[in-house]
C-alpha positions as CSV (number, residue, x, y, z in Angstrom):
1,M,37.2,61.6,43.8
2,T,40.2,61.2,46.1
3,Q,41.3,58.1,44.3
4,V,41.4,59.9,41.0
5,I,43.3,62.8,42.4
6,T,45.9,60.5,43.9
7,G,46.3,58.7,40.5
8,Q,44.4,55.6,41.3
9,P,41.9,54.3,38.7
10,A,38.3,54.9,39.5
11,L,35.1,54.0,37.7
12,L,31.7,55.6,38.5
13,F,28.8,53.7,37.1
14,L,25.5,55.6,36.8
15,V,22.2,53.7,37.1
16,Q,18.5,54.4,37.5
17,D,17.9,58.1,38.4
18,G,21.7,58.7,38.6
19,V,21.9,58.7,34.8
20,V,20.7,62.3,34.7
21,L,24.2,63.2,35.8
22,A,25.4,61.9,32.4
23,V,24.1,65.2,30.8
24,P,26.9,67.8,30.3
25,G,26.9,70.5,32.9
26,S,24.7,68.6,35.4
27,D,27.5,68.3,38.0
28,A,30.8,70.2,38.0
29,D,32.4,67.6,40.3
30,L,31.8,64.9,37.7
31,G,33.5,67.1,35.1
32,R,36.5,67.3,37.3
33,F,36.4,63.6,38.0
34,Q,36.6,62.9,34.3
35,K,39.3,65.6,33.7
36,E,41.4,64.0,36.5
37,G,41.2,60.6,34.7
38,G,38.1,59.0,36.3
39,V,36.0,56.8,34.1
40,L,32.3,57.6,33.9
41,A,29.8,55.0,32.6
42,A,26.1,54.8,32.4
43,D,23.6,52.0,32.1
44,S,22.0,52.0,28.7
45,F,18.6,50.7,30.0
46,S,18.4,53.5,32.6
47,L,19.3,56.1,29.9
48,A,16.5,54.8,27.7
49,Q,14.0,54.9,30.6
50,H,14.8,58.5,31.2
51,G,14.6,59.4,27.5
52,L,18.3,60.4,27.3
53,D,19.8,60.2,23.8
54,T,23.4,59.0,23.9
55,A,24.4,61.8,21.4
56,G,23.8,64.5,24.0
57,L,25.8,63.0,26.9
58,R,29.1,63.9,28.5
59,P,32.2,63.5,26.4
60,E,34.0,60.2,27.1
61,L,31.0,58.7,28.9
62,R,30.8,54.9,28.4
63,V,27.3,53.6,27.7
64,V,27.1,50.0,28.7
65,G,24.6,47.4,29.7
66,M,24.3,45.8,33.1
67,D,25.6,42.6,31.6
68,V,29.0,44.2,31.3
69,V,28.9,45.2,34.9
70,A,27.9,41.7,35.9
71,R,30.8,40.1,34.0
72,S,33.4,42.6,35.4
73,P,35.3,41.3,38.4
74,P,35.2,43.8,41.3
75,A,38.4,45.7,42.1
76,S,39.9,45.3,45.5
77,S,38.9,48.8,46.5
78,T,35.3,48.6,45.1
79,R,32.9,50.8,47.1
80,T,29.1,51.0,46.5
81,W,26.9,53.9,47.4
82,S,23.2,54.2,47.0
83,P,20.9,56.9,48.3
84,R,18.4,56.1,51.0
C-alpha cells in the first residue's frame, strides 16, 4: 500500500482463495487501497470456482483472465506474495 500512498501505480491481482477479498466490506485496507488509486483485479476463473457473481463485487474491480496477466509485461517494481 505504500506505493499507492506515495503516488506510484500499484496493481493487486487476486487469484485462487484470494478472490474472496473481491467482495465489498471483506477488507478495509483494500477499500483504502482502491480509494488511494490502487487497481484491484481478480481472476475470472477463480471467481467462478468460488461461486462469486461479478455483479456483487467491489466497485472498480477489474475481472480478467489469466491470459491477460500472462501477456502483461512485469513492471520494474513487481513483487509477488503467496501465503505458505
